[in-house]
C-alpha angles and dihedrals in degrees: 000000000000118000118255092244094057105054118321118067121232118238089256092053092045091052090050093049096045096084090049092050092048091049090051091051091050091051090049090049092049090050092052091047092051090049088070090064093058098083100046094040092045092050091047094050091046093052091045090053092047092053095043093051091053096246088123133020097223092214098129095026105035119207119258092257091063092045091051090048090053091049090049092050091050091048093046093054092045094242094115093054092051094048093045094049093048092049091046092051091052093047094047093049093046093044093050093050096041095044093047092050092044093051092047097046092039091052091049093047094045096048099043124052091197093055090043092055089046100046109024101069092053094044092048090052092049090048090062093059112104115246093239090059090067094055100083091042094051091046090051092048103036106018129241098291133087099302094065092046094050091045091053092050091047090052090053093049095044101066102054091043092049092047093047096048095046092045092048092053092047092050096055109125110256090218091063091056091048091052089053091051091048088057088048096238116178119243089260092048091048091054095044100043104032116012098042096050090045093050100041100081093054091040090057090050088051091052091050090051090049091050090051091051089047088062090049094049093047088067091056089044093053091050085068098091097296120164095191136040138067090280088058089053088055093051093044091050091050094048093046095043095243109145091173090060091047092052091043089056090047091051090048090051090050094049093044093048093048091048092049092048091049091050091050091050091047093048094049098040094091089058093061100031089115092068118112100197132172089246090071090062101042 
């Protein structure tokens, strides 16, 4: 065996080096995370410089300084907080309903060929309908208040979640199921120990897609006679000719959407911690 000093580390040396290695990994992670800020910050600084040097007026596309000033004014008066909370409540309610329905129907469709042949053609046809086409129908059915807005968001969330869950179940490797049967797992054990771990990664991607569409559909929902919400800020800015307010609402949507997606990834990460993917080694 080689001596610890000439290649392999002793347990004591490994324990001493572990904090340094972890610190290096944290620094590398922080560097990669900060890299994602390069593109938006670079574009913002470039446009700010273009406007300040007089190469562009910035009337229709205000510079970042004006957008930040608008956001600060909205935050200072408390308007931004009210609009963000209202939009978040609508998205959370619609996402919960749409995701629950998508998981249930997707699981039924993916696990039963009969139900898939019965449900999937109709659902695929409904999925192709533009979101704005549902607006007058939901208003007619549910009125112009919160129920129609939440229903529209739920409809937007449902389809990607349904498609992802059904597709994930159908793509489970047949050999994994056969291994479970060889070990004589019960139906419950087969689902818990083989099918669920195999489906979870794609299911999480489907939930992230549904959440993203929820943010898109909330804009259409808040066009339906809303008096609060970030979508209302967009409409108000358009009607009053305030491009800085429109862009401020868009920036708020982007930050809110990114934060919600990051929280979803963080919350679901323990469920897929067992994965040994190529990404970990790139």
